[in-house]
N, C-alpha and C positions, 0 to 999 in steps of 0.2 A: 504494500500500500504506500503510495507516494505522499509527499508532504501535503499537497493540496487536498487530497482525500482525507487525510488525518485532520487537517484544519477544518474542512467542511463538516466532518462528523462532530468535531468538538463544538463548533458554532451551532449546529443543529441541536445537539444535546443541551447546550447553554440556553437556547431559546425555549426549548421544551421544559426545562427545569424552572426557568424564570417565570413562566406563565402562571405557575401555582401561586407565587408571591405577588405577581402583577395584579391579578384580580383582587386579592385581599388588600393590597396597599392602596389601590384605587378606591375601594370602598371605605377604607379608613381615612383617606384624604377628604372624601365627601363628608364623612361624619365629623371629623375634627374641624373642618372649615366652618361648620355651623356652630362650633363652640362646645361640642360634646366629645369627651375623651372616652374611647371604647377600648379597654384592655381585654375584652372578651373575644377577640378575633380568633385566637387559637381554639377556643371551645366552639365557636360558630363554624369554623372550618371542619372540625371533627364531626359535628352534627350534620353538616352538609355532605361530607364524605360518606357517612353511614347512610343517610337518607338516599343520596344518589345511587349508591351501590345497591341498597335494598330494593328500591323501586325498579331499577334496571334489571336486577336479577329476577324479580317476580313478573315484570311486565314485558321486558325486552325492548321497551321504548326509551331510547337514550335521551331524546329531547325532553320528554315528560319527566325523566329522572332528574335532569339538570334544573328544570323549573321547580320541581318539588323540593330539591335540595336548597335552592335559593329562598323559597317561601318559608321553609322550616327555620333557616337561619335568620330570615327577616322577622319571624315571630320572636326569636330571641332578641333581635334588635328592638322590637316593640316593647318587650319586657324591660330592657335596659333603658329605653326612652321613658317609659312610665315611671320607673324608679328614680331616674335622675332629673327628669324634666317636671313631671307632675308632683312627685313626692319629694323632690330635691334631695335625694340620697347622695352620698359620697360616690362620685363617678369612678374613682379608683377601686373602691371596695366592690361596687356593683360589677365592674368589668372583671375583676379577679374571681368573683363568685360565679359569673357566667362561664369563665374558662374552666373552673373546677367542676361546675355542673355539666358542661358539655363533655368534658373528659370522662366523668363518671357515667353519664347517661349513655355515651357511645360505647363504652366498655361493657356496660350491662346488657344493652340490647344487641350489641354486635358480637357477643361471645359465640353465638351459634353460627355466625357467618365467617369466622376466622378460617382461612384456607380455601374458601369457595372462590371460584373464578367465573367471570362473566363469559357467556357464549359470544357476545358481541360487544365491541367497545368502539370508541371514536378512532378511526383509522386515518392515515395520511391521505390527503386529497391528491389525486393524480390529475394535474392540470395539463392537458394535452399540449405538447409543443414547448412547454415551459419547464416541467419537472425534470426533463432529461438534459437540460442545458448543463454543461460541465461546471462544477463548483457552484454557480449561482442557483441552479436548479435545486441543489441540495439544501442551501441555506435560506432560500426564499419561497420555494413552491412545493415543499413536500411535508407540510405540517397538517395536523388535523384542524377541523373547523373552529374548535374552541381557542386555538392559538391566535387565529386571525381575528376572532371576536374580541379577544383580550387586547390586541393592538388597537382595534377600532374603538373599544371602550375607553382606553386611555386617551386617544385623540379626541373623542367626543367630550369627555370630562374636561379636558383642557379648553376646548372651544366654549363649553357651557360656562365655565368660570370666568373666562376672559371676555366673552362677547354677548352673553345673554342676560336678560333681566333676572331669571331664576338664579343664575350663578352669582350675580351681584347681590341679590337679597340674601342668599344663603351665606355668603361671605360676611355680609354686614351683621348678621345675627351672631357670628362668631367674633366679630371685632367690637361692635358697640350695640349690644342688643337693646338698651334703653332708647338710644337715639333712633334705632331702626323702628322700634315700636311706636315712638312718637310720630314717625313719618308714615305710619300705616302698614308697615311690614308685619305679617303674622309670625312673630318670632317662634312661638310654640309650635305652630304648624310646620315651619321650615325645619326646625330641629327634629321633630318627629319624623318627617319625611327623609331627612338626611341620614338619620340613624338607622331607619329601616332599609334604605337603599344600600347603606354600607353593610348591613347584615346580609342582604341578598347577595351582594358580590362576594362576601366571605364564604357563603354557602356554595356559590358557583365555583369558587376556588377549591373547596373541598371536593366537589363533584368532579372537577377536572382531574384531581389526584386519583380517584378510584375508577373513573370511567374512561380515562385516556392515558394518563401517565403510567400507572400501575393498576390494571383492571382486576383488582382483588381488594379484600378488606383485611386490615391488620390493626390490632389495638395500638392506639397512640401513633398512627402512621403519619400524622402531620409533622412530627419530630421537631416542634418548636418553630415551624415556618411562620406561624401567626405572629410570634414575637418579633421575628425578623421583619415582617411586613410593617409592624408598628415602628420599628427602628428606622426603616427606610423612609417612612413618612417624615420623620424628624430630620434626618440629614439630607433629604431631598428638598427641605425647606418648604414643604407642603405644595410642591410644584409637580404636577403629573408627569411632565416631560423628564425632569430630573429623576423622578421615581422609576421611570422606565430604565434609565441607566443603572440605577441602584439594583434593580431586580436582575438585570443582565450580569452585573458583577457577581451577585451571590449565586445566580444560576450557573455562571462559569466556574465558580469554586466547587459547586456540587458536581458538575460535569467532569471537572478535572480530577476530583477525588475518585469518582467511579471508574475513571480510566487509568489512574495511577496504580490502583490496587491490583488489577489483573496483570499489569506489566511487571509485578514483583518488585516495585520500588521499595527500598529498605526504610520505609517510614511506617511507624505504627498506625494501623487502621483507626485506632482511637484518636490519634492526633489529627488524621485526615478528617474524621467526623467532627472534630472540634473546630476545624478551620473557619467555617462560615460564622460561627458564634464568636470566636476570638476576633475575627475581622470586624464583626458588628461592634464589639466593645471598643476596639481601636478607633473606628470611625466616629463613634459617639463621643469619645474623649476629644478627638480632633475638632469635631463640630462644636463642642462646648468651649474650646479654646480660641476659636476663630473670632476675629474682630468685626467681620462684616455684619450688616444688619440682618436680624432674623425676621422671617416672614410668618412667624407663628401667630395664630389667632389670639388676640389680646384677651378674650374672655374664655379661652379654652379651659374647661374643667370647672368653670364658675357658674353655679346655678343662677337662673334669672327669675327674679320675683316681679311679676307684673304689677303687683300691688304697690311696689316701691315707686311707681311713677308719681312725681310730684310737680 
């Protein structure tokens, strides 16, 4: 196998791996832009992964499975929104509780599905005339449909936040909710919507994991990717385009790890498994030390009391 084939396969594996985190990080950007901190992404991904796998296994309908996965995680987003927006509970505690809940619930209901395989899963699309182009065909035109949807989702979210009224209002609720409320923006409504949309995308992320990336169910199979998605949102400065680069970086680390082990590289597999998370810590430290202006929502994690309007 020549150098270009090796490089093409590495890029292909990088994009495939990064798609898992891309869906989740896009959802978290939407949620946090509205001022709601959601640390329950990992639990939502697990619920989405289990729901998607279960529905696909029993129905054989992959599209329906993805939608069900998104809706189940969106329901968890609704619970988080109710606790944090209506009841004004601590957003950190609520998010951590959802992660623990999602982990336990997926382990309990998924116990009987461990080791099962799907008869059908999302396969690479064969684009006639393009898939066979040397090098470019492999890195651009041989993915499954969910990968292209993830790219399109990131682009649409960027356009929404930059050019649409909905994006402007949603960002305003995360920056200055009181001023937004005075100007007639439905702060509560936008925060609820954003949190549920974020949950939906986290569920789709989990569904991609079990319906396309590895079409089987395993306990705790998200392996901390939800936490990496939250970290990517922070050091991407809440910008969807920068988040894409961040997901590619971590997808590349995972792809490299999977290819170094079979080659017999004399590095402990435990060290290789730790690489993405070590890198996350390093980047977060560098992000905290940088002097450039942060783009974080000013009211992130702060409950809004509509009764405080004076």
